[in-house]
C-alpha beads as a LAMMPS data file, in Angstrom:
LAMMPS data file: protein, C-alpha beads

67 atoms
66 bonds

1 atom types
1 bond types

-500.0 500.0 xlo xhi
-500.0 500.0 ylo yhi
-500.0 500.0 zlo zhi

Masses

1 110.0

Atoms # bond

1 1 1 0.000 0.000 0.000
2 1 1 1.186 3.478 -0.824
3 1 1 2.072 6.125 1.722
4 1 1 0.172 8.670 -0.363
5 1 1 -3.013 9.603 1.483
6 1 1 -5.877 11.354 -0.247
7 1 1 -8.751 12.695 1.821
8 1 1 -12.015 13.085 -0.087
9 1 1 -14.622 15.400 1.423
10 1 1 -18.237 14.605 0.638
11 1 1 -17.255 11.046 -0.171
12 1 1 -20.847 9.785 -0.206
13 1 1 -22.128 12.450 -2.600
14 1 1 -22.191 12.277 -6.386
15 1 1 -18.902 14.067 -7.045
16 1 1 -17.042 12.836 -3.966
17 1 1 -18.226 9.293 -4.545
18 1 1 -16.995 9.423 -8.130
19 1 1 -13.588 10.622 -6.949
20 1 1 -13.358 7.832 -4.367
21 1 1 -14.305 5.184 -6.939
22 1 1 -11.792 6.547 -9.474
23 1 1 -8.965 6.581 -6.910
24 1 1 -9.785 3.041 -5.810
25 1 1 -9.822 1.857 -9.423
26 1 1 -6.499 3.554 -10.136
27 1 1 -4.829 2.254 -6.977
28 1 1 -1.670 3.559 -5.364
29 1 1 -3.366 5.693 -2.707
30 1 1 -4.796 5.356 0.765
31 1 1 -8.237 6.912 0.482
32 1 1 -9.805 8.577 3.502
33 1 1 -13.486 9.279 3.029
34 1 1 -15.067 12.185 4.935
35 1 1 -18.833 12.504 5.112
36 1 1 -21.214 14.427 7.341
37 1 1 -23.252 11.345 8.192
38 1 1 -21.145 8.229 8.729
39 1 1 -24.317 6.221 9.392
40 1 1 -25.616 6.561 5.809
41 1 1 -25.699 3.391 3.725
42 1 1 -23.257 4.907 1.220
43 1 1 -20.810 5.631 4.060
44 1 1 -21.152 2.134 5.456
45 1 1 -20.540 0.699 1.977
46 1 1 -17.218 2.572 1.864
47 1 1 -16.334 1.321 5.317
48 1 1 -17.086 -2.235 4.239
49 1 1 -14.606 -1.794 1.372
50 1 1 -11.964 -1.272 4.032
51 1 1 -11.629 2.452 3.453
52 1 1 -10.928 4.838 6.274
53 1 1 -14.134 6.705 7.049
54 1 1 -14.456 9.893 9.051
55 1 1 -17.578 11.815 9.991
56 1 1 -17.488 15.595 9.840
57 1 1 -18.432 18.630 7.821
58 1 1 -14.889 19.480 6.735
59 1 1 -15.350 23.006 8.050
60 1 1 -13.027 22.607 11.010
61 1 1 -9.250 22.521 10.649
62 1 1 -9.123 20.044 13.535
63 1 1 -11.482 17.709 11.658
64 1 1 -9.263 17.835 8.587
65 1 1 -6.025 17.304 10.481
66 1 1 -7.507 14.333 12.316
67 1 1 -8.983 12.922 9.080

Bonds

1 1 1 2
2 1 2 3
3 1 3 4
4 1 4 5
5 1 5 6
6 1 6 7
7 1 7 8
8 1 8 9
9 1 9 10
10 1 10 11
11 1 11 12
12 1 12 13
13 1 13 14
14 1 14 15
15 1 15 16
16 1 16 17
17 1 17 18
18 1 18 19
19 1 19 20
20 1 20 21
21 1 21 22
22 1 22 23
23 1 23 24
24 1 24 25
25 1 25 26
26 1 26 27
27 1 27 28
28 1 28 29
29 1 29 30
30 1 30 31
31 1 31 32
32 1 32 33
33 1 33 34
34 1 34 35
35 1 35 36
36 1 36 37
37 1 37 38
38 1 38 39
39 1 39 40
40 1 40 41
41 1 41 42
42 1 42 43
43 1 43 44
44 1 44 45
45 1 45 46
46 1 46 47
47 1 47 48
48 1 48 49
49 1 49 50
50 1 50 51
51 1 51 52
52 1 52 53
53 1 53 54
54 1 54 55
55 1 55 56
56 1 56 57
57 1 57 58
58 1 58 59
59 1 59 60
60 1 60 61
61 1 61 62
62 1 62 63
63 1 63 64
64 1 64 65
65 1 65 66
66 1 66 67
């Protein structure tokens, strides 16, 4: 696994979800998915793929640093 980490905000939305899927298909990155509601089915699907999942709005610097 690569040391390159990419954090995708809005990972369960249309655009964010597309970015996550494209990065997973390409490989070579650790993908961290950030979503406001980590209980949504789309968020749980990402978690089940073994992706790192974080809940948060992305509006706080602390949230982003901890992501």
